[in-house]
N, C-alpha and C positions, 0 to 999 in steps of 0.2 A: 513407477513414477520417476524414473531416472532422467527423463528428458526435460523436466521443468527446472527453471532457475531456482536456486534455493536461498533462504535467509535463515541464519542460525541453524544450519545443517538440516533444514526441513524444506521440502519443495513448496513453491507458491503456485496455487491453482486458482484461477479466477472463476467467480460465479458468472452466470450468463449475463447478468446486468453489468457487472464490472468489465466483462469482455467487450460489451458494446461501448462502455465509456472509454476503454483503451483505444478502440478504433476511432471514436469521436475526437479524442484529443491527440491522435497520431502518436501513441506511445506503445511500448511493448513491455514484456515482463522483465527484460534486462533494465529498462528505465525504472521499474518499480523496485528492483533490487538496489539500484543506486540510491534512490530516494530513501529507502529503509535504512541503508547503511550510513549515508552521509547527511540525511535530513535532520531536522530538529523536531522535538516533541511539540505538537501543536494542538493537542486535545483541548477542547473548550470546557470540558467538565471531567468528572471522574469516570474512568472506564474500568471494566473488569480487567484483571491482570493478564488474561489471555488475548486482549484486544490491543493492538498497537496502531497509533495514528501519528504519522510523520509527514512533514512538509519540507519543501525546498523551494528556494526562490530562483526564478529564471527570468531575467529582465524585469519587466513590470508585473509579472505574473507569479502566483504562488501555486505550486502543485501539491495536492493533498492526497494521501494514500491511507486507507484503513484496511488492515488485515486482522483476521481472527484465527487463533490457533485451534485446530480441530483434531480431536483424537477419535479415530473411527476404527473399530475392530483392533488390529494390532499395529496400526500405523498412525503417524501424526503428520499433519501438513498445515500450511498457512493458507487460509481461504481469503483471496482478495475480494473484499466486500464493496469498496467504493474508491473511485478515482475522480478528482475534480481539478479544474484549473480556474482560478479566480484572480482578480486584480489584487495586488498587495494592499494590505491595510497597515496603517501606521501602528507600530508597536510602542508601548510606553515603557 
């Protein structure tokens, strides 16, 4: 798994659905790393500790990324679950 970009020293591997969303929004895994590192926590509710939801604003749009920490056999990696691009909402 050495050729995937990493977040917190673990590789990010997209699900099939998330890969389709990356293509739809013209993003790649390096964009996801940037959002995870420099974005803000934008979860709308409580999440399990192994799930991270981060957002970043670009112009009038907000990019949202959801990843889940997966431990499988003797390895751990981040599974990219969801990517979305929405119009910004006013924050109070």
